[in-house]
N, C-alpha and C positions, 0 to 999 in steps of 0.2 A: 504493500500500500504506500509506503514511504517513497519507493523508487518511482512511482507513477505520478506523484503529486506535482513535480515541476513541469511535466509535459503539458497539461492543459493550461497552466499559467503562461508558458512560453507561447502556446498556440493563440491565446487571447491577445497577447501583446503584438504578434505578427499577423493577426487576422487569418490564422490558419495556414500561412505560407512559410515553409522553411526557406533558408537563404543559402546562397552559394552552391557548392556541389550537392548538398543535401536536397536542395530544391529540384535540381535536374534528376536526381535519383528518384524522387517521389513522382515526378512527371513521367519518367520512363516506366515506373511501376504501374501507374494508372493506365498508361497505354498498353502495357503487357496484359493487365487484368482485363481491360476492355476487349482487346483482341481475342483473348481466349473465350470470354463469355459470349461475345457477339457471334463468334464462329460456332460455338456449341449450342447456343439457344436461339440466336437471332437477335436483331436489334430491338424489335418490339417487345420481346419477352425478357429483356435484360434491363434492370433499373440502375440508375446512378448509385443508389444506395448499395446495391449488391457489388458493384465495381469498387466502391470506396471501402466496403467492409473487407473485401479480399485483400486490399492493400493495407488496411489498418488506419485509414484516415477518415475525416469527416466528409460527408457528401458535398458540403460547401466548398471544400478544397478542389474537388473535381470541376465544379462550376468556375472556380477562380482561375484555374489553369486553362480551361477549354471553352468556357462560356455556356455550352449546352451539350446535351447528349449527342445531338446531330453533328455538331462541330467536332466532338470527340471521335465519332465514327469516321468522319472525313479525314481526320489526322491519322487514325489507325490505318485506313486504306492507303493514304499517301506514304506513310512510313513503310508499310509492307511492300508496296509496289515500286518504290523509288529505286532500289537496286536493280530490278528488272528493267525499268525504263532507262537507267544509265547504261546498262549493258547493251541494250538495243541501240542506243545512241552511239556507242563505241563501234558497233558493227557498221552503222551507217558511215561513220568517219573512216573506217578501215577500207571502204571501197569494195568489199567482198563479204558476202553473207551466205555461205553454203547452207543448204537446208539442214544438214546434219548438225551444224553449229547452232542453228535456231532451235532445233529439237533438244539438243543438249542443254541449252540455256533455259528453255521452258521447264523441262523435267527437273533441272537443278533447282529452279526457283520453287517449284511445288514440293519437292522433297525436303528442301531446307526449311520451309515454313509450312507445316501441315495445316495451319489455319487458313492459309491464303485461298485455296480453292473453295472452301466453305464460305468464307467472307464474300468472295466475288459471286459465287452462285446464289447465296441468300439475298444479298443486298444490292446486287447489280443485275444479274442475269434473269432472275425469276420475275414474273409480272408483279408490278407494284414495288419493285426494289427501290428502297429509299435513296440509294446512291446512283441511280441510273443517269440522271441529268448531270450530276457533277462528274461522273466517270466519263460520259460521252464528251463533255465540254473540255475537261482539264486533263484527264488521264489517258483516255483511249488514243489520242493522237500520238502519244509517246510510247504506247504499248502495242497492242495488237493492231491498232490503226496505222502504225509505222511499218509493220511487216510487209504488207502488200507492196510498198515502195521498194523494199529490199529485194523481194522476189521479182518485181518488174525489172530491176537492174540486173539480176541474175539472168533473166530472159534476154535482155538487150545485149548482154555480153556472151550469149550463146551457151550458158551453163545450165539452162533449164528450158524445158519444152515451151515454145512460144504460143502454143494453142491452149494453154491453161489460163484460167482466170486467177490472178493473184489473190483476190479477195476470197474466193472459194477455197483456194489452197490454204490460205491463212486460217480460215474457219476449221478446215480439216485438221491442221496441225494443232491448233488450240484444243480442239475436241479430244484428239488422241492423247495429248499430253496432260490435260487437266482431268478428264473423266476418270482415269484409273485411281486418282487420289480421292475424288468425290465418292467413288464406289468402293473404297478400301474396306469398309466394315463388312461388305458382302463379298468382295473379291477374295479376301484372305480365306474365310472358311468355305465359301461356295465354290470358288474356282481353284482353291489351293495355291494362290499366288503368294509370293514372298516379297516383302517390301524392304528387305535388308539390302546391303550394297550389291550383292550378286543378283538379287531379284530385280533391282532397279537397272542394273547394267543389261540384263536380259530384256527388260521392257524397252529400253532405249534401242537395243539392237533390232527388236521386232518392228518398232515404229520406223526406224531408219530404213530397214529392208523394205517395208511396205511402201513408204513414200518415195524412196530413191528409185524404185522400179517404175513408179507412176509419174514422178516429176522430172527425172533426168532425161536429158536429150539423147 
């Protein structure tokens, strides 16, 4: 009891906001909690109070850092997708984007953050997804929306069949790379698939084999 007494007193003095490195740690913890809960339950079924309780802070602190639950989800998505957007931008700058590299990038992103496919599926792809407008306006142009341009360049330079539609090809790639992670809870017991390193290597090989035969010139 004695050890907890100073905490609420300090919180009152700083209006619930830690300072310095501690403030950044709390902010990241809130983002981590929100990402996990939004992915598992969905935005509508997750309250700010639940997010705050998982971190061990007052709900008012969540609003202090992020303003609203909607803004919090927006920042969760942006943080989660930023590495992927940066990697796609690097491919654009490199002047070459083999289909196998794009497949590896997508699979790597989904396997590195298991919450990512659920977040995108729940809050962007499904009808009524609360982040659809924000995603289309601010994120899609740097993500899947940038891939058709990469594929069109591959076509122009003779490395990919010219009769294929880059937009349809992008949709196929995204579907093949994302859906195995969305379906993981059924694929592991039902199809006996493994999601360890060897299993993911095998998945990448199968997708590459399927698409290379269809895409390559």
